[in-house]
N, C-alpha and C positions, 0 to 999 in steps of 0.2 A: 874530828876528821878533817884534814886539810884537803882542799880542792884547788887544783890549778885550773884557772879559766883561760880559755883561748878565745879572745874576743874578735868578732868580725863586724865590721861596719858598726851601725848602732842598733841593729835589729835583733840579733840573737847571739847567744854565747853557748859554747859546749864546754863541759868540764873534760879533763883529760880522760877520765874513766868512761864518760859517754862516748867520746870519739873512738876510743879503743874498742868498745863494745859494738859500735856501728861498723867499724872496719871488720871485726870478727864476723858479724852477721852477713855483711856484703861479700866476704870471701867465699861463702858457700853458694852464692848466686851465680848464675851463668850469664845473665843479662847485665847491661850497663844501667845501673839503677841509682837513684838519688833518694835520700831520706826526705820525704815530704812532711812538713809540720803545718798543721792547719788548726783553725779554731772554728768550731761549728756550733750552731744552736743546739741545746740539749743539756742533759744532766740535771741534777737537782738544784744547782745554783744558776742555771741559765745558759752557760757556755761550757763546752768541753773540748779538750785537746784531741787531735788525731795525729798519730805518727805512723807512717807506713812507707814502704819502699815503692817507688813509682818510676816508670820508664817514660812517662808523658811529660810534656812541657806545654804550658798555656800562656797566652798573652797576659802580661802583667806579673808573671812569676818573678820573684826575686831569687836569684841563685847565689848562694854563699858557699865558697869553696874553702875547705879545711884540708889543704894538701890534695890528696886524691879522693876525698869524700866530698860529695856535693849535697848541700841541704837546700831544699826548695820551699819557699813560702809564697802562697798565693797573695795577690794584692789586697784582698779583703781581710786577711789574717795579720798582715804586717802591723797595723796599728795596735793590735792586741798583744803582740809579741815583742815590742820594742824594749830592749834591755833584759829580756827574759833569759834565763840560763837553764839548759837541759843537763841534768845530772843522771848518772846511772848508779843505782844502789844495789849492792849485792851483800845482803846480810842474812842472818838466820831468820829474821822476821819478814824480810821483804826483798824481792828482786824485781827490778824494772826501772824504766825511765821515769824521772820525776821532773816537773817543770817548776822552777822558782820564778814567778812572774810579778814584777813590781807594779804592773797595771791591774792586777786582781784586787778588787776592793774587798771581796770576801770569797770564801770557798766552802765547799761541803766537807764533811769530816773524812770522806774517803779520799779527798785530794784530786779526784778526777774531774771535778767540775768547778767552775769559778764564775764570778760576776765582776766585770771591770769596765774600764774606760769611761 
């Protein structure tokens, strides 16, 4: 499966499939929203990813623009996401966003939790 990466700055990458899915999801929203990507304590490996649409902006947020799509990362999450790539998988076995993170030293078998940095 070939993936085209669209790189922004040095913090986060989106594949073309992920960008298209985000655009599709945002098209059904009435508010001006950004995709917020965060790393929070939790999960079986110690840290977990959160992806959600947000209309708020906070001091220290890094805003990365992919054309008309804005991705926001809070300042505490930036070190964990440097060089990470967000994919969107749509197969018979799985549908959803997946994060390939070079900072993760290990992850759980479900792929939703990691340990790193």
